[in-house]
C-alpha positions in Angstrom: 86.4 -2.8 15.2 82.6 -3.3 14.8 80.2 -1.6 17.1 77.5 -3.4 19.1 74.9 -3.2 16.5 77.2 -4.3 13.7 78.3 -7.2 15.9 74.8 -8.4 16.6 74.0 -8.2 12.9 77.1 -10.3 12.2 75.9 -12.8 14.8 72.5 -13.0 13.1 74.1 -13.6 9.7 76.2 -16.4 11.2 73.3 -18.2 12.9 73.2 -21.8 11.7 70.9 -24.8 12.0 71.6 -25.2 15.7 70.0 -21.8 16.4 66.6 -22.7 15.0 63.9 -22.3 17.6 61.3 -24.9 18.5 57.8 -24.1 17.1 56.7 -23.0 20.6 59.5 -20.5 21.1 59.2 -19.3 17.5 55.6 -18.6 18.2 56.6 -16.5 21.2 59.1 -14.6 19.1 56.6 -14.0 16.3 54.1 -12.6 18.7 56.7 -10.4 20.3 57.6 -9.0 16.8 54.0 -8.7 15.6 52.3 -7.3 18.7 54.7 -5.9 21.3 57.3 -4.1 19.2 54.9 -2.3 16.8 52.8 -1.1 19.8 55.9 0.5 21.3 56.4 2.6 18.1 60.2 1.8 18.0 62.2 2.6 14.9 62.7 -0.3 12.4 66.3 -0.8 13.4 65.5 -0.8 17.1 62.7 -3.4 16.5 65.2 -5.6 14.5 67.8 -5.4 17.2 65.3 -6.1 20.1 63.9 -9.0 18.2 67.4 -10.4 17.5 68.3 -10.1 21.2 65.1 -11.9 22.3 65.8 -14.6 19.7 69.4 -15.1 21.1 67.9 -15.4 24.6 65.3 -17.9 23.5 68.0 -20.0 21.8 70.0 -19.8 25.0 67.1 -21.0 27.2 66.3 -23.8 24.8 69.9 -25.0 25.0 69.4 -25.1 28.8 66.5 -27.5 28.2 63.7 -25.2 29.1 60.5 -25.8 27.1 58.3 -22.9 28.2 58.6 -19.2 29.2 57.1 -20.0 32.6 60.2 -22.0 33.4 62.6 -19.1 33.1 64.0 -17.9 36.4 66.2 -15.0 37.4 69.2 -17.3 37.4 68.7 -18.0 33.7 68.5 -14.3 32.8 71.6 -13.6 34.9 73.5 -16.5 33.3 72.5 -15.2 29.8 73.7 -11.7 30.6 77.0 -13.0 32.1 78.0 -14.9 29.0 
């Protein structure tokens, strides 16, 4: 049985057309990967996994119909974590 990291890499590999981010959310993800993660000095694998998890979350909130990070509320995060 695959571990958590292997499972998330498999999920990334299976992401299809429906999981593409809008340009606005892609811009948020790109900034997170280019600015935040390198500043934290995480290992490359850790940066990849954190970026993947943020991407999964952004896809999730887009599927809820949210269009901006300012619209995200605690209930959205709790719903994501409960899935």
